[in-house]
C-alpha positions as CSV (number, residue, x, y, z in Angstrom):
1,M,0.0,0.0,0.0
2,N,1.3,3.4,-0.9
3,P,1.4,6.1,1.8
4,V,-0.8,9.1,1.5
5,I,1.2,12.4,1.2
6,Y,-0.3,15.5,2.8
7,S,0.9,19.0,2.1
8,N,0.6,19.8,5.8
9,P,3.6,18.3,7.7
10,E,1.5,17.9,10.9
11,Q,-0.9,15.6,9.0
12,N,1.9,13.7,7.2
13,I,1.7,10.1,8.2
14,T,4.9,9.1,6.6
15,G,7.0,10.9,9.3
16,G,9.8,12.4,7.2
17,S,10.2,9.4,4.9
18,F,11.2,9.2,1.3
19,W,7.7,10.2,0.2
20,D,8.0,13.6,2.0
21,R,10.6,14.7,-0.6
22,F,8.1,14.4,-3.4
23,A,5.5,16.5,-1.6
24,N,8.0,19.4,-1.4
25,L,9.3,19.3,-5.0
26,P,8.7,22.5,-6.9
27,G,6.6,22.0,-10.1
28,T,5.5,18.5,-11.1
29,I,7.4,15.3,-11.4
30,G,6.1,15.0,-15.0
31,S,8.1,18.1,-16.0
32,K,11.3,16.4,-14.8
33,V,10.8,13.0,-16.4
34,P,11.9,12.8,-20.1
35,T,9.2,11.6,-22.4
36,L,8.9,10.9,-26.1
37,D,7.0,14.1,-26.6
38,R,9.7,16.2,-25.0
39,S,12.4,14.4,-26.8
40,L,10.6,15.0,-30.2
41,D,10.1,18.6,-29.3
42,A,13.8,19.1,-28.5
43,Y,14.8,17.3,-31.7
44,F,12.5,19.5,-33.8
45,D,13.7,22.7,-32.0
46,R,17.3,21.8,-32.8
47,N,16.7,20.7,-36.4
48,F,13.7,22.7,-37.6
49,G,15.5,24.7,-40.3
50,A,17.0,21.5,-41.8
51,I,13.7,19.7,-41.7
52,I,11.9,22.5,-43.5
53,E,14.6,22.6,-46.2
54,E,14.7,18.8,-46.6
55,W,11.0,18.2,-46.7
56,D,10.5,21.4,-48.8
57,L,7.9,22.7,-46.3
58,L,6.3,26.2,-46.7
59,T,7.1,28.9,-44.2
60,E,5.1,31.9,-43.3
61,S,7.3,34.1,-45.5
62,D,6.8,31.6,-48.4
63,L,3.0,31.9,-47.9
64,G,3.3,35.7,-47.9
65,R,5.2,35.7,-51.2
66,L,2.7,33.3,-52.7
67,E,-0.2,35.6,-51.6
68,N,1.5,38.5,-53.3
69,R,2.0,36.5,-56.5
70,L,-1.6,35.4,-56.4
71,T,-2.8,39.0,-56.0
72,R,-0.7,40.1,-59.0
73,V,-1.9,37.2,-61.1
74,S,-5.5,38.0,-60.1
75,D,-5.0,41.6,-61.1
76,E,-3.6,40.6,-64.5
77,I,-6.6,38.2,-65.1
78,N,-9.0,41.0,-64.3
79,S,-7.2,43.4,-66.7
80,F,-7.2,40.7,-69.4
81,Y,-10.9,40.1,-68.9
82,A,-11.6,43.9,-69.1
83,G,-9.5,43.9,-72.4
84,K,-11.5,40.9,-73.6
85,V,-14.8,42.7,-73.1
86,I,-13.5,45.8,-74.9
87,L,-12.2,43.7,-77.8
88,E,-15.5,41.8,-78.1
89,A,-17.4,45.1,-78.3
90,R,-15.0,46.3,-81.0
91,A,-15.4,43.0,-82.9
92,E,-19.2,43.3,-82.8
93,A,-19.0,46.9,-84.0
94,L,-16.7,45.9,-86.9
95,D,-19.0,42.9,-87.7
96,A,-21.9,45.3,-87.8
97,L,-20.0,47.7,-90.1
98,I,-18.9,44.8,-92.4
99,T,-22.5,43.6,-92.6
100,S,-23.8,47.0,-93.5
101,L,-21.1,47.4,-96.2
102,E,-21.9,44.0,-97.7
103,E,-25.6,44.9,-97.8
104,K,-24.8,48.1,-99.7
105,K,-23.1,46.2,-102.5
């Protein structure tokens, strides 16, 4: 049976035993024990730049540059569409003019 550890020393039934040391530890024991999660976090912290480069991952600055390119491409598409509308109107006017000239023959 494991002894019960109390935070109040007067209520501590272990009487200054090994278990009392755990009651007075600052923080949690879980923060002191190495785990796979902490090991992976440390690994990624040390090697993050190389991992991004090797796996060809996007960074926030890459996304910013892609957003800027997308904005410029969208602007060009809009200007091309506006030019298309103007050219279609001119083509219709020329077609109407050609048709009227052919009818006069």
